[in-house]
NUTORSE-365514 format. One line per field, with one value per residue: residue in three letters; x, z, y of N, C-alpha, C in turn. Coordinates in steps of 0.05 Angstrom, whole numbers, plus 5000, padded with zeros to 4 digits. Layout:
BEGIN
code: [ALA;...]
n_x: [X;...]
n_z: [Z;...]
n_y: [Y;...]
ca_x: [X;...]
ca_z: [Z;...]
ca_y: [Y;...]
c_x: [X;...]
c_z: [Z;...]
c_y: [Y;...]
//
This chain:
BEGIN
code: [MET;ARG;SER;PRO;ALA;GLU;PHE;GLU;ALA;ASP;HIS;ILE;PRO;GLY;ALA;THR;SER;HIS;PRO;VAL;LEU;ASN;ASP;GLU;GLU;ARG;ALA;ARG;VAL;GLY;THR;LEU;TYR;VAL;GLN;GLU;SER;PRO;PHE;LEU;ALA;LYS;LYS;ILE;GLY;ALA;ALA;ILE;VAL;SER;ARG;ASN;ILE;ALA;HIS;HIS;LEU;GLU;SER;SER;PHE;ILE;ASP;LYS;PRO;LYS;SER;TRP;ARG;PRO;LEU;VAL;TYR;CYS;TRP;ARG;GLY;GLY;LYS;ARG;SER;GLY;ALA;MET;ALA;HIS;ILE;LEU;SER;GLU;ILE;GLY;TRP;GLN;THR;THR;ARG;LEU;GLU;GLY;GLY;TYR;LYS;ALA;TYR;ARG;LYS;MET;VAL;LEU;GLU;ALA;LEU;GLU;ALA;LEU;PRO;GLY;ARG;PHE;GLU;PHE;ARG;VAL;ILE;CYS;GLY;PRO;THR;GLY;CYS;GLY;LYS;SER;ARG;LEU;LEU;ASP;ALA;LEU;ALA;LYS;LEU;GLY;GLU;GLN;VAL;LEU;ASN;LEU;GLU;GLU;ILE;ALA;ARG;HIS;ARG;GLY;SER;VAL;LEU;GLY;ARG;MET;PRO;GLY;LEU;GLU;GLN;PRO;SER;GLN;LYS;TYR;PHE;GLU;SER;CYS;ILE;CYS;SER;MET;LEU;SER;GLY;PHE;ASP;PRO;ALA;ARG;PRO;VAL;TYR;ILE;GLU;SER;GLU;SER;LYS;LYS;ILE;GLY;GLY;LEU;ARG;VAL;PRO;GLN;ALA;LEU;MET;GLU;ALA;MET;TRP;LYS;GLY;ARG;CYS;ILE;ARG;LEU;ASP;ALA;GLY;ILE;THR;VAL;ARG;ASN;ALA;ILE;LEU;ALA;GLU;ASP;TYR;ARG;HIS;PHE;PHE;SER;GLN;PRO;GLU;ALA;LEU;LEU;GLU;LYS;LEU;ASP;CYS;LEU;ALA;PRO;LEU;HIS;GLY;GLY;LYS;THR;ILE;GLU;SER;TRP;GLN;ALA;MET;ILE;GLU;ARG;CYS;ASP;TRP;ASP;ASN;LEU;VAL;ALA;SER;LEU;LEU;GLU;ARG;HIS;TYR;ASP;PRO;ALA;TYR;ARG;LYS;SER;ILE;GLU;LYS;HIS;TYR;GLU;ASN;TYR;SER;GLU;ILE;SER;VAL;ILE;GLU;VAL;PRO;SER;PRO;GLU;GLU;SER;THR;PHE;THR;THR;LEU;ALA;GLY;LYS;ILE;ARG;ALA;ASP]
n_x: [5634;5685;5747;5752;5780;5776;5720;5712;5736;5702;5635;5575;5521;5483;5499;5523;5579;5612;5663;5701;5754;5795;5832;5886;5887;5877;5923;5961;5948;5954;6009;6030;6013;6044;6098;6106;6070;6015;5981;5989;5972;5918;5900;5908;5879;5827;5814;5813;5773;5729;5722;5709;5662;5628;5625;5598;5549;5529;5526;5507;5470;5436;5384;5357;5301;5272;5256;5294;5338;5398;5448;5511;5579;5648;5715;5722;5680;5694;5728;5720;5667;5643;5649;5619;5568;5556;5549;5507;5467;5462;5440;5390;5373;5355;5404;5445;5502;5542;5557;5622;5635;5658;5691;5665;5620;5641;5659;5609;5588;5622;5611;5556;5557;5575;5533;5482;5472;5459;5407;5371;5331;5359;5347;5376;5397;5417;5459;5488;5536;5507;5453;5417;5414;5421;5383;5337;5339;5331;5279;5251;5260;5231;5180;5174;5202;5252;5316;5384;5432;5492;5530;5513;5521;5576;5592;5609;5611;5632;5663;5724;5719;5686;5685;5650;5636;5662;5656;5683;5702;5675;5708;5731;5712;5668;5636;5622;5595;5549;5525;5513;5478;5434;5419;5404;5357;5321;5267;5269;5230;5216;5238;5304;5329;5384;5442;5482;5549;5621;5675;5699;5684;5704;5753;5736;5719;5670;5634;5650;5612;5565;5573;5572;5519;5492;5507;5479;5429;5368;5371;5356;5351;5372;5372;5391;5386;5439;5430;5398;5432;5476;5452;5439;5490;5516;5489;5502;5557;5570;5603;5654;5654;5666;5715;5758;5812;5815;5787;5821;5865;5844;5833;5883;5896;5876;5909;5946;5911;5887;5923;5966;5947;5891;5879;5898;5862;5815;5830;5833;5779;5760;5786;5759;5711;5675;5630;5589;5609;5655;5634;5606;5648;5679;5643;5637;5689;5712;5678;5631;5652;5682;5642;5608;5642;5650;5597;5576;5608;5589;5534;5511;5470;5460;5456;5409;5368;5309;5306;5296;5277;5300;5268;5275;5311;5281;5254;5202;5200;5230;5201;5155;5177;5197;5148;5127;5166;5164;5115;5120]
n_z: [2083;2087;2069;2024;2051;2105;2110;2101;2146;2188;2195;2203;2209;2151;2126;2066;2021;2000;1984;1991;1985;1959;1980;1962;1946;1995;2024;1993;1999;2054;2059;2031;2065;2111;2092;2055;2053;2092;2064;2009;2009;2021;1976;1934;1955;1957;1903;1887;1921;1903;1850;1862;1892;1853;1820;1853;1859;1806;1798;1843;1872;1839;1827;1874;1913;1930;1983;2007;2061;2079;2124;2140;2147;2168;2190;2237;2233;2203;2153;2106;2110;2118;2070;2033;2059;2057;2001;1989;2020;1997;1949;1964;1995;2059;2101;2148;2188;2221;2285;2311;2281;2256;2298;2345;2340;2345;2398;2423;2409;2438;2490;2492;2485;2533;2567;2544;2540;2592;2599;2579;2579;2567;2529;2522;2473;2480;2471;2442;2387;2323;2335;2318;2335;2310;2270;2299;2320;2272;2261;2304;2294;2247;2267;2290;2336;2379;2358;2366;2326;2331;2302;2250;2243;2250;2208;2211;2237;2286;2304;2296;2245;2224;2186;2137;2071;2018;2045;2081;2147;2182;2204;2272;2294;2261;2270;2324;2316;2289;2326;2366;2338;2329;2382;2400;2373;2396;2441;2509;2541;2521;2511;2488;2441;2436;2414;2452;2459;2452;2476;2430;2361;2308;2286;2316;2375;2424;2455;2523;2562;2538;2537;2592;2605;2575;2603;2648;2631;2614;2602;2546;2531;2479;2445;2404;2367;2339;2284;2267;2279;2246;2196;2197;2203;2158;2119;2132;2128;2078;2038;2049;2030;1976;1978;2004;2018;2043;2090;2112;2124;2162;2204;2220;2257;2304;2323;2367;2410;2405;2386;2341;2321;2325;2290;2243;2237;2227;2180;2146;2143;2115;2066;2049;2042;2083;2112;2152;2194;2205;2223;2268;2300;2306;2336;2382;2403;2403;2396;2430;2484;2492;2488;2531;2575;2571;2572;2621;2656;2655;2662;2715;2730;2686;2672;2697;2670;2633;2574;2506;2455;2388;2336;2281;2222;2192;2167;2185;2234;2267;2264;2292;2342;2356;2361;2406;2445;2446;2468;2519]
n_y: [6250;6234;6201;6142;6100;6116;6113;6058;6037;6052;6076;6114;6070;6059;6104;6136;6138;6196;6221;6281;6285;6235;6177;6181;6236;6261;6246;6272;6327;6332;6322;6365;6406;6398;6395;6436;6487;6511;6547;6535;6482;6489;6516;6479;6437;6459;6464;6410;6391;6421;6401;6348;6353;6375;6330;6294;6321;6319;6263;6234;6264;6291;6274;6281;6302;6367;6362;6331;6317;6321;6294;6313;6293;6294;6280;6313;6347;6391;6425;6393;6371;6419;6447;6417;6418;6472;6483;6447;6470;6520;6506;6493;6451;6426;6423;6390;6394;6347;6359;6361;6317;6252;6238;6255;6224;6172;6173;6176;6126;6090;6105;6093;6038;6021;6034;6020;5961;5944;5962;5927;5866;5807;5749;5691;5649;5585;5527;5467;5464;5466;5458;5494;5548;5599;5595;5594;5646;5675;5659;5681;5735;5741;5737;5785;5796;5827;5821;5809;5792;5772;5742;5748;5803;5804;5774;5720;5654;5642;5598;5558;5542;5579;5621;5657;5640;5680;5727;5782;5798;5855;5917;5925;5972;5984;5940;5949;5997;5979;5945;5982;6015;5980;5966;6016;6024;5989;5971;5981;5959;5911;5843;5824;5780;5737;5702;5656;5672;5669;5711;5729;5734;5704;5747;5789;5827;5821;5872;5885;5901;5884;5829;5818;5833;5794;5747;5754;5746;5710;5642;5604;5539;5498;5435;5379;5318;5276;5267;5310;5352;5341;5348;5403;5426;5407;5435;5489;5489;5473;5491;5473;5422;5423;5446;5416;5422;5471;5460;5421;5453;5488;5452;5438;5476;5457;5419;5427;5422;5371;5334;5297;5246;5246;5289;5266;5225;5254;5278;5234;5220;5264;5258;5212;5233;5226;5253;5254;5222;5251;5301;5283;5264;5311;5342;5310;5307;5357;5406;5400;5389;5436;5475;5461;5471;5526;5548;5530;5557;5609;5605;5582;5547;5518;5462;5449;5473;5470;5430;5447;5410;5402;5378;5372;5395;5431;5492;5504;5479;5512;5559;5543;5532;5583;5611;5586;5599;5656;5662;5646]
ca_x: [5653;5712;5759;5743;5793;5763;5693;5714;5743;5678;5617;5548;5506;5464;5512;5535;5605;5615;5688;5710;5782;5799;5855;5911;5885;5880;5951;5976;5943;5966;6038;6035;6008;6066;6124;6108;6057;5986;5967;5990;5955;5890;5893;5907;5857;5802;5809;5805;5747;5709;5717;5695;5634;5614;5620;5576;5524;5520;5522;5493;5450;5421;5356;5345;5280;5277;5251;5317;5350;5423;5465;5538;5600;5675;5729;5715;5659;5708;5728;5709;5638;5634;5647;5596;5543;5551;5538;5480;5448;5458;5422;5363;5367;5358;5428;5456;5529;5544;5576;5643;5641;5660;5705;5644;5603;5655;5658;5582;5585;5636;5595;5531;5561;5578;5508;5458;5466;5447;5379;5354;5329;5367;5340;5400;5393;5441;5457;5512;5539;5491;5426;5399;5410;5418;5358;5316;5339;5318;5250;5241;5260;5208;5156;5174;5216;5277;5338;5411;5446;5520;5544;5505;5535;5605;5597;5625;5595;5643;5681;5748;5710;5662;5686;5629;5649;5658;5652;5704;5691;5678;5727;5721;5696;5642;5621;5611;5575;5525;5513;5502;5455;5412;5409;5391;5330;5304;5250;5277;5207;5213;5263;5322;5338;5412;5455;5505;5573;5645;5683;5708;5671;5725;5773;5723;5713;5643;5637;5649;5586;5545;5578;5563;5490;5484;5511;5458;5403;5353;5381;5337;5369;5364;5389;5382;5400;5462;5421;5390;5456;5491;5438;5442;5518;5522;5479;5516;5585;5571;5624;5678;5653;5679;5741;5769;5838;5811;5780;5845;5882;5832;5835;5911;5897;5867;5929;5956;5890;5878;5944;5968;5932;5863;5879;5901;5836;5797;5840;5825;5750;5756;5794;5739;5685;5658;5623;5573;5627;5672;5619;5600;5673;5686;5625;5642;5716;5721;5659;5614;5666;5689;5618;5599;5660;5645;5570;5572;5623;5574;5507;5516;5448;5454;5448;5382;5349;5293;5316;5277;5288;5296;5263;5283;5324;5264;5247;5176;5205;5240;5178;5138;5192;5197;5122;5124;5184;5155;5090;5128]
ca_z: [2066;2092;2046;2023;2072;2130;2109;2104;2174;2204;2188;2215;2193;2133;2112;2040;2019;1979;1993;1977;1979;1961;1998;1951;1948;2023;2031;1979;2011;2080;2056;2024;2089;2130;2081;2039;2068;2095;2044;1984;2013;2020;1948;1919;1966;1949;1875;1886;1934;1885;1829;1873;1899;1828;1811;1870;1852;1780;1796;1866;1884;1818;1828;1901;1913;1948;2010;2017;2084;2085;2147;2128;2167;2162;2214;2261;2226;2195;2126;2086;2111;2116;2041;2021;2071;2047;1974;1989;2032;1978;1928;1975;2012;2088;2106;2175;2191;2247;2303;2321;2261;2263;2324;2365;2337;2356;2427;2431;2407;2460;2515;2490;2488;2561;2581;2532;2546;2619;2600;2567;2588;2545;2529;2509;2460;2486;2461;2428;2359;2304;2344;2304;2350;2291;2256;2318;2320;2248;2263;2323;2280;2228;2283;2300;2362;2378;2356;2361;2315;2330;2281;2225;2241;2248;2183;2220;2254;2313;2309;2280;2217;2221;2166;2117;2044;2002;2061;2099;2171;2183;2224;2299;2299;2248;2285;2347;2307;2282;2351;2379;2322;2334;2409;2402;2361;2411;2463;2533;2555;2509;2512;2465;2438;2427;2417;2470;2444;2466;2475;2403;2339;2288;2295;2329;2403;2432;2477;2549;2576;2526;2547;2620;2604;2565;2624;2668;2618;2617;2583;2533;2524;2457;2440;2381;2362;2321;2257;2261;2280;2222;2174;2199;2198;2130;2103;2139;2121;2053;2021;2053;2015;1950;1984;2027;2025;2063;2115;2123;2134;2187;2225;2230;2280;2328;2330;2395;2429;2403;2379;2313;2313;2321;2266;2221;2233;2214;2152;2131;2138;2094;2041;2041;2041;2104;2126;2176;2216;2212;2239;2294;2315;2314;2357;2407;2414;2404;2400;2453;2509;2494;2493;2558;2593;2569;2580;2650;2670;2657;2670;2735;2732;2658;2671;2708;2653;2616;2547;2484;2434;2360;2324;2253;2213;2174;2175;2199;2261;2282;2266;2314;2367;2361;2370;2434;2462;2450;2484;2546]
ca_y: [6264;6224;6186;6115;6084;6123;6102;6029;6030;6056;6098;6111;6051;6071;6126;6131;6151;6216;6235;6305;6278;6207;6170;6193;6265;6269;6243;6293;6353;6331;6325;6394;6423;6395;6398;6460;6509;6508;6562;6520;6459;6497;6523;6454;6422;6471;6457;6382;6388;6432;6382;6324;6361;6377;6303;6282;6334;6309;6234;6222;6281;6305;6266;6285;6323;6390;6354;6315;6330;6306;6299;6311;6293;6285;6271;6330;6366;6415;6437;6375;6371;6447;6454;6403;6428;6500;6482;6435;6489;6542;6496;6494;6428;6431;6408;6391;6384;6333;6373;6344;6297;6224;6236;6257;6200;6149;6176;6169;6097;6077;6111;6079;6009;6017;6039;6008;5933;5941;5970;5907;5839;5789;5721;5680;5623;5569;5500;5458;5470;5451;5453;5513;5573;5621;5592;5603;5675;5684;5655;5701;5761;5741;5741;5813;5800;5842;5801;5819;5769;5781;5728;5761;5829;5798;5758;5697;5636;5641;5575;5558;5537;5596;5642;5654;5641;5704;5751;5790;5810;5884;5926;5924;5996;5983;5920;5963;6016;5965;5936;6006;6024;5962;5969;6042;6022;5970;5981;5968;5945;5884;5827;5822;5753;5738;5676;5655;5675;5674;5739;5736;5721;5707;5766;5812;5826;5830;5892;5872;5906;5867;5802;5816;5833;5768;5728;5758;5741;5684;5623;5586;5517;5481;5411;5364;5293;5279;5268;5337;5370;5335;5361;5432;5434;5401;5457;5513;5488;5457;5501;5458;5397;5427;5457;5401;5432;5493;5447;5409;5475;5497;5431;5438;5494;5443;5399;5431;5414;5344;5316;5289;5222;5255;5305;5248;5210;5272;5282;5210;5223;5284;5246;5193;5248;5214;5278;5249;5213;5274;5320;5271;5263;5338;5350;5295;5310;5385;5427;5397;5394;5465;5490;5456;5485;5555;5555;5525;5577;5634;5599;5562;5528;5509;5434;5446;5487;5452;5429;5448;5392;5410;5352;5370;5420;5446;5520;5504;5471;5535;5577;5533;5536;5612;5619;5577;5614;5683;5662;5637]
c_x: [5681;5722;5749;5755;5781;5735;5693;5720;5719;5661;5591;5532;5484;5476;5522;5560;5606;5640;5694;5740;5784;5825;5881;5910;5889;5909;5968;5973;5956;5997;6046;6033;6032;6093;6128;6096;6027;5971;5966;5972;5926;5882;5889;5882;5830;5795;5800;5777;5724;5702;5701;5667;5617;5606;5597;5549;5512;5512;5504;5469;5431;5391;5343;5324;5287;5273;5274;5331;5376;5436;5494;5558;5627;5689;5721;5694;5671;5705;5715;5678;5627;5630;5623;5569;5536;5538;5511;5459;5442;5440;5394;5355;5372;5380;5437;5484;5532;5566;5597;5651;5643;5673;5684;5626;5616;5655;5630;5578;5598;5621;5569;5534;5567;5551;5484;5453;5452;5418;5360;5353;5336;5357;5360;5395;5419;5437;5482;5512;5521;5462;5407;5394;5405;5392;5334;5315;5325;5288;5237;5240;5237;5182;5154;5187;5242;5300;5364;5428;5476;5536;5538;5520;5565;5612;5615;5608;5609;5663;5706;5742;5689;5663;5666;5641;5642;5654;5676;5690;5694;5701;5714;5703;5669;5624;5607;5590;5548;5510;5499;5477;5430;5401;5394;5362;5311;5289;5258;5255;5203;5239;5279;5333;5366;5423;5478;5531;5597;5653;5692;5692;5690;5747;5762;5716;5685;5647;5633;5622;5564;5548;5567;5532;5479;5485;5490;5430;5391;5362;5359;5353;5358;5382;5376;5398;5421;5453;5413;5414;5473;5478;5441;5471;5526;5512;5495;5545;5590;5595;5650;5678;5668;5707;5754;5796;5836;5803;5804;5863;5871;5836;5863;5913;5890;5887;5940;5936;5885;5899;5943;5951;5903;5861;5881;5876;5816;5804;5832;5796;5745;5764;5774;5712;5665;5648;5607;5591;5646;5658;5614;5625;5682;5669;5632;5668;5725;5699;5642;5629;5674;5665;5608;5616;5654;5618;5565;5587;5606;5544;5508;5495;5441;5444;5420;5361;5335;5303;5293;5290;5281;5292;5271;5296;5307;5258;5221;5180;5213;5218;5160;5152;5192;5170;5117;5141;5174;5130;5096;5134]
c_z: [2069;2068;2047;2045;2099;2132;2113;2132;2192;2193;2202;2197;2177;2117;2084;2037;1995;1986;1977;1971;1980;1977;1988;1952;1976;2032;2018;1992;2039;2079;2049;2049;2107;2118;2065;2055;2070;2073;2017;1986;2010;1991;1932;1929;1958;1921;1873;1898;1916;1862;1839;1881;1874;1818;1827;1863;1826;1780;1818;1875;1864;1819;1855;1900;1932;1977;2023;2039;2092;2111;2138;2151;2155;2188;2239;2255;2217;2166;2105;2086;2109;2087;2028;2032;2061;2019;1973;2000;2012;1955;1938;1992;2042;2098;2135;2175;2219;2263;2314;2302;2271;2291;2346;2364;2350;2387;2438;2430;2431;2486;2515;2495;2517;2576;2570;2540;2572;2620;2590;2582;2564;2550;2510;2499;2464;2474;2445;2399;2342;2313;2333;2319;2331;2276;2274;2320;2296;2249;2282;2310;2261;2242;2295;2327;2358;2380;2350;2352;2311;2308;2254;2221;2237;2222;2189;2239;2281;2319;2292;2250;2208;2200;2144;2089;2029;2018;2079;2124;2170;2203;2251;2304;2286;2261;2309;2339;2301;2307;2365;2365;2328;2362;2413;2391;2376;2433;2488;2548;2544;2510;2486;2464;2425;2430;2436;2453;2463;2463;2447;2383;2315;2300;2311;2358;2409;2455;2504;2564;2564;2535;2575;2622;2594;2588;2646;2657;2624;2595;2572;2520;2502;2457;2416;2379;2340;2291;2249;2260;2255;2198;2173;2192;2170;2112;2107;2129;2095;2035;2025;2037;1988;1953;2007;2036;2046;2090;2128;2137;2161;2210;2236;2255;2306;2337;2358;2416;2429;2394;2350;2304;2308;2295;2241;2216;2220;2185;2135;2124;2116;2067;2031;2037;2060;2122;2151;2199;2224;2230;2267;2312;2324;2337;2384;2420;2418;2412;2425;2480;2513;2500;2522;2579;2594;2580;2610;2667;2675;2664;2689;2736;2704;2657;2681;2691;2635;2587;2527;2461;2406;2345;2295;2245;2196;2185;2192;2228;2278;2284;2289;2341;2375;2372;2399;2453;2467;2467;2513;2563]
c_y: [6254;6207;6157;6097;6090;6111;6072;6021;6033;6078;6093;6091;6065;6095;6117;6148;6170;6233;6260;6303;6248;6202;6183;6223;6275;6267;6266;6320;6354;6335;6353;6412;6422;6403;6424;6484;6504;6523;6547;6495;6466;6504;6497;6438;6433;6464;6428;6378;6398;6413;6357;6330;6363;6349;6290;6295;6323;6279;6223;6238;6294;6299;6270;6307;6345;6382;6338;6331;6315;6314;6293;6311;6285;6277;6287;6351;6393;6422;6419;6375;6399;6455;6442;6415;6456;6499;6469;6454;6511;6532;6497;6470;6436;6412;6412;6380;6372;6347;6354;6321;6269;6221;6237;6233;6176;6149;6168;6139;6082;6081;6095;6049;6002;6017;6023;5979;5929;5949;5949;5880;5821;5761;5707;5652;5607;5541;5493;5465;5453;5446;5474;5539;5597;5619;5600;5634;5687;5682;5675;5729;5763;5745;5769;5817;5815;5822;5816;5795;5778;5768;5740;5787;5824;5784;5734;5680;5630;5619;5577;5554;5558;5618;5637;5658;5667;5729;5757;5802;5841;5892;5924;5949;5995;5961;5933;5984;6003;5955;5960;6016;6007;5965;5995;6042;6003;5984;5966;5953;5917;5869;5828;5793;5754;5709;5677;5655;5676;5703;5748;5720;5725;5725;5789;5807;5836;5849;5879;5877;5890;5838;5798;5817;5807;5747;5730;5752;5714;5666;5605;5564;5499;5456;5396;5338;5296;5280;5296;5356;5365;5349;5391;5440;5428;5423;5483;5513;5472;5466;5486;5431;5399;5439;5442;5410;5455;5481;5434;5430;5485;5477;5430;5456;5480;5422;5403;5421;5384;5324;5307;5266;5230;5271;5286;5232;5228;5277;5258;5211;5243;5272;5226;5206;5236;5237;5273;5240;5235;5293;5308;5270;5291;5348;5337;5303;5339;5404;5424;5401;5423;5482;5487;5471;5515;5563;5551;5545;5602;5630;5576;5540;5516;5480;5430;5459;5467;5454;5430;5432;5403;5384;5349;5396;5438;5474;5521;5496;5495;5557;5569;5538;5566;5621;5610;5593;5642;5684;5655;5662]
//
């Protein structure tokens, strides 16, 4: 029942938005409450709420069967959800109001994200950029394994070039809500497959307890030749081929790390559309050294772990690998 802006910031995964006050109406009623009088604010607010509830009944709920059992919530489980819950109950639907509202839910999420990660055995898919870690996770999920794909939830591939075209990242709170929801649905008796990640995926922070649980997990090490990695990265980042100016802008961010001459050489490759050499150079000079430094910091025996070679970028390759890994 919260306003659209509140819903956008965070909501229980799977919830649908049916605000009894939109953002402007909520601001208006709140201003009246503070500057004029609580009584006037309640009169005006009640009229607006009544109209909005009628709209939701006619547009969103009219086709719901009698067996429908809605769970209703607002910020603290107070007047907004109370008004809706009362009317839905009077109609005859078995309606529950979330005690404590979103505020209580958010407290539960934060507590769960501290406790839940430590209950699972994580199998961490490790390997340099472009070796198909995300593709292996997808293949494991299709085989019915428990997979927590943080990049999918974050809508970002994690690197400086990782923003997914046409997608905005969710809020930090909703990112955490989704992680909590997925972990809550997993069986602690079975392993959870996850990709090795840094502490931030784009603009989002991975919960610290989850990072620590990952670092304690079993590392599954992938690698692939440059031809396979080029093919995978060319497919994942193909949108840059038609938007070279966006790629040039992103690479400017790496100038403090690699200097102007290196950036200029990459820019020249982009202007020539020399994608294979560009990818190979980026991997050799930026991504691979950065990944090795990070992964060896958290997996001390990383160099001793047996390597699983990815022979091709084909989907069937990852299906085969997933079957072997789950049987191990």
